[in-house]
C-alpha positions in Angstrom: 68.4 -4.6 134.4 71.7 -5.7 135.9 74.8 -3.7 135.1 76.4 -6.5 133.0 73.3 -6.7 130.9 73.2 -3.0 130.4 76.9 -2.9 129.4 76.3 -5.7 126.9 73.5 -3.7 125.3 75.5 -0.6 125.1 78.3 -2.6 123.5 75.9 -3.9 120.9 74.7 -0.4 120.1 78.2 1.0 119.8 79.3 -2.0 117.8 76.4 -1.8 115.4 76.8 2.0 114.8 80.5 1.5 114.3 79.9 -1.4 111.8 77.4 0.7 109.8 79.8 3.6 109.8 82.7 1.4 108.7 80.6 0.3 105.7 80.0 3.9 104.7 83.7 4.7 104.9 84.8 1.5 103.2 82.4 1.5 100.3 83.2 3.7 97.3 81.1 6.7 96.1 81.9 6.5 92.4 78.5 6.0 90.7 74.8 5.6 91.1 75.0 2.0 92.1 77.4 2.9 94.9 75.0 5.6 96.0 72.2 3.1 96.3 74.3 1.1 98.7 75.0 4.2 100.8 71.2 4.9 101.0 70.8 1.4 102.3 73.6 1.8 104.9 72.2 5.1 106.2 68.8 3.4 106.7 70.4 0.7 108.8 71.2 3.4 111.4 67.5 3.4 112.4 67.9 -0.1 113.9 70.3 0.9 116.8 68.2 4.0 117.4 65.1 1.8 117.8 67.0 -0.7 120.0 68.4 2.2 122.2 64.8 3.5 122.7 63.5 0.1 123.7 66.3 -0.7 126.1 67.1 2.7 127.6 64.0 4.8 126.8 64.4 8.5 126.0 67.9 9.2 127.3 69.3 6.1 125.5 67.6 7.0 122.3 68.9 10.6 122.4 72.5 9.4 123.1 72.4 6.9 120.3 70.9 9.6 118.0 73.7 12.0 118.8 76.3 9.3 118.0 74.7 8.4 114.7 74.3 12.1 113.6 78.0 12.7 114.6 79.5 9.8 112.7 77.2 10.2 109.7 78.0 13.9 109.5 81.7 13.0 109.5 81.1 10.7 106.6 79.2 13.4 104.7 82.1 16.0 105.2 84.8 13.6 104.1 83.2 11.6 101.3 80.4 13.8 99.9 81.9 17.3 100.0 80.9 19.4 97.0 77.9 17.2 96.0 75.0 19.5 96.8 72.3 17.4 95.3 73.3 14.5 97.6 74.0 16.7 100.6 70.4 17.9 100.6 69.2 14.3 101.0 71.9 13.5 103.6 71.0 16.6 105.7 67.3 15.5 105.4 68.4 12.1 106.7 70.1 13.7 109.7 66.8 15.4 110.5 65.0 12.0 110.2 67.5 10.5 112.7 66.7 13.3 115.1 62.9 13.0 114.8 63.0 9.2 114.8 65.2 9.0 117.9 63.2 11.5 119.8 59.8 9.9 118.9 61.0 6.4 119.6 62.5 7.5 123.0 59.3 9.4 124.0 57.1 6.4 123.0 59.3 4.0 124.9 59.2 6.3 128.0 55.4 6.5 127.7 55.1 2.7 127.4 57.3 2.4 130.5 55.1 4.9 132.4 52.0 2.9 131.4 53.6 -0.3 132.6 54.6 1.3 135.9 51.1 2.7 136.4 49.6 -0.7 135.7 52.0 -2.3 138.1 51.1 0.3 140.8 47.4 -0.3 140.2 47.8 -4.0 140.5 49.8 -3.6 143.7 47.0 -1.3 145.1 44.3 -3.8 144.3 46.4 -6.6 145.8 47.0 -4.6 148.9 43.3 -3.8 149.2 42.5 -7.5 149.0 45.1 -8.2 151.7 43.7 -5.5 153.9 40.1 -6.7 153.4 41.2 -10.3 154.2 43.0 -9.2 157.4 40.0 -7.0 158.4 37.8 -10.1 158.0 40.1 -12.1 160.2 40.2 -9.3 162.8 36.4 -9.2 162.8 36.3 -13.0 163.3 38.6 -12.6 166.2 36.3 -10.0 167.7 33.3 -12.3 167.7 35.5 -15.1 169.1 37.2 -13.1 171.8 36.7 -9.3 172.0 39.5 -8.6 174.5 42.0 -10.4 172.2 40.9 -8.3 169.2 41.3 -5.1 171.2 44.7 -6.2 172.5 45.8 -7.0 168.9 44.7 -3.6 167.6 46.7 -1.9 170.4 49.8 -4.0 169.6 49.5 -3.0 165.9 49.3 0.7 166.8 52.2 0.6 169.2 54.4 -1.5 166.9 53.9 0.9 164.1 54.9 3.8 166.3 58.1 2.0 167.4 58.9 1.1 163.8 58.5 4.8 162.8 60.9 5.9 165.6 63.4 3.3 164.3 63.3 5.0 160.9 61.8 2.2 158.9 60.1 3.0 155.6 56.4 3.3 155.2 55.9 -0.1 153.7 57.7 -1.9 156.5 55.8 0.1 159.1 52.5 -0.9 157.5 53.5 -4.6 157.4 54.5 -4.4 161.1 51.2 -2.7 161.9 49.2 -5.4 160.1 51.2 -8.2 161.7 50.5 -6.7 165.1 46.8 -6.4 164.4 46.5 -10.1 163.5 49.3 -11.6 165.6 46.9 -13.4 167.9 44.5 -14.6 165.2 45.7 -18.1 165.9 43.8 -18.1 169.2 40.7 -18.7 167.1 41.9 -22.3 167.1 42.3 -22.6 170.9 39.5 -24.2 172.9 37.5 -21.8 175.2 38.3 -23.7 178.3 42.0 -22.9 177.7 41.7 -19.5 176.0 39.2 -18.0 178.5 40.4 -19.8 181.6 40.5 -17.3 184.5 43.3 -19.0 186.4 46.8 -20.3 185.7 47.2 -22.8 182.9 48.4 -26.3 183.4 51.6 -27.4 181.6 49.5 -29.2 179.0 47.2 -26.2 178.6 50.2 -23.9 178.2 51.6 -26.2 175.4 48.2 -25.9 173.7 48.2 -22.1 174.0 51.8 -22.0 172.6 50.7 -23.4 169.3 48.7 -20.2 168.4 51.5 -18.5 166.5 51.8 -21.5 164.2 48.0 -21.6 163.8 48.0 -17.9 163.0 50.7 -18.4 160.3 48.8 -21.3 158.8 45.6 -19.1 158.6 47.5 -16.2 157.0 49.7 -18.2 154.6 47.0 -19.0 151.9 46.2 -15.2 151.5 48.4 -13.9 148.7 50.8 -11.2 149.8 50.8 -12.0 153.5 53.9 -14.2 153.5 56.0 -11.7 155.5 53.2 -10.9 157.9 52.7 -14.6 158.5 56.4 -15.0 159.4 56.3 -12.1 161.8 53.2 -13.5 163.5 54.8 -17.0 163.7 57.7 -15.5 165.6 56.1 -12.9 167.9 56.8 -15.1 171.0 60.4 -15.8 170.1 63.0 -14.1 172.4 66.6 -13.2 171.6 68.1 -15.7 174.1 66.2 -18.6 172.5 63.8 -19.1 175.4 60.7 -18.2 173.4 58.4 -20.3 171.3 57.3 -22.0 169.0 60.7 -22.6 167.4 63.1 -21.4 170.1 64.8 -19.0 167.6 67.5 -16.6 168.9 69.6 -13.6 167.9 69.8 -12.7 164.3 67.4 -15.5 163.3 64.6 -13.2 164.6 63.9 -10.4 162.1 63.7 -6.8 163.3 60.0 -6.6 162.4 59.3 -9.6 164.7 61.3 -8.1 167.5 59.2 -4.9 167.3 55.9 -6.8 167.4 57.2 -8.9 170.3 58.1 -5.9 172.4 54.8 -4.2 171.7 52.9 -7.3 172.5 54.6 -7.6 175.9 54.0 -4.0 176.8 50.3 -4.0 175.9 49.7 -7.4 177.6 51.3 -6.1 180.9 49.2 -2.9 180.7 45.9 -4.8 180.4 43.6 -6.3 183.0 43.3 -10.0 182.6 41.2 -12.5 184.6 44.4 -13.7 186.2 46.1 -10.4 186.8 45.8 -6.7 187.4 47.2 -4.1 184.9 50.6 -2.7 185.7 51.6 1.0 185.7 53.7 2.3 182.8 56.8 2.7 185.0 56.4 -0.9 186.3 56.1 -2.3 182.8 59.1 -0.4 181.5 61.2 -1.5 184.5 60.2 -5.1 184.0 61.0 -4.9 180.3 64.3 -3.2 181.1 65.4 -6.3 183.0 64.6 -8.3 179.8 66.9 -6.1 177.7 69.2 -7.0 175.9 68.9 -10.6 176.9 65.4 -11.3 175.7 64.4 -8.0 173.9 66.2 -5.9 171.3 67.8 -2.9 173.0 67.1 -0.5 170.1 63.5 -1.7 169.9 63.0 -1.2 173.7 64.5 2.3 173.6 62.1 3.2 170.8 59.2 1.7 172.6 60.1 3.6 175.8 60.1 6.8 173.8 56.8 5.9 172.1 54.9 5.2 175.3 56.5 8.1 177.3 55.6 10.7 174.7 52.1 9.4 174.3 
C-alpha cells in the first residue's frame, strides 16, 4: 500500500470515529427514544474497527479500538454520569469493542499470513518449474555439445561466487548462477561445421556464431519467470566500450548481472583447452583481463573475480 493510500484510510477511520462521537455528544439523552438512538450510534463504532482490521491488520485494529474506547468513555463520563442501569450496558459495550477489535485484528492477520504462505508456495512451485526447464535445456546442450555444457556450468558457479563477493542478495545470485549455466544454450542453433570447427572462423562463420546470444534469449523467453535470465544471456558478450555483440551496448546499458556473467565467461573460456587453443594459466588470464579493465570489463566485477579465483 502506498503512503498516500494509507493516509487516506487513516483519515477515513479518524473521520468516521469523530463523526459517530459527534452524534453521541450532539444528540440529547432525555428519554427512552433518545436512548435507542445512542444504542444505534455506539453500534456504528464497530464499522471503523472492522475497516481498521481489514486495512491494517492487528495493530490497526488495536489502535482504532483504543480510540473508540477513549472517546466513548468520555461520552459516558460526561453524559451518563449517575445512571447506573445504563452505565452497566455501556461498560459492557466497551468490553465488546475490545473483544471485537482484537478478534478482527487477529483474524485479519491470520488471513494475511495465509495469503503470504500461498504466495510463497506459488513462488516455490514456479521456481521449481523454472529450474526444471533450465535443467532440461542444460541436458539438451550436453547431448549437443558436452564441452559447452561443462563450460556453462563452470561459468554459472564462478559468476555466483563473484556475485556473492559483491554483496548481492541471494535471489540475484541465483539468477546470475542460472544465467551463467544456460548462457550458451543458443549454440544449439549453430551448425556443427561452425560450432565444432577446430580452426579459426571465417568472417561469415563468426557472424553466424555471434547470433547465439539472441537464439538463447529466444529459447528462454517462452518459459515463465526467465525474463531477467534471458536478458542477461542476451547480453553476455556485450562489453562496456560498446565493442561487444549482438547489440553493441555500452556502459550503464549493460546491467551488473550481465557484467558478472561476461567476466566469468571470459575467465572460464581462457582457462579451457579448445581445438584452436591451449589453456592459459591463472596469472596469464588475470593479466589479460586486467588489460581489459575498466575499458571493456567492470572494475568492481574484475576485482571480485580475481579474489574468487585466487582464494579457490
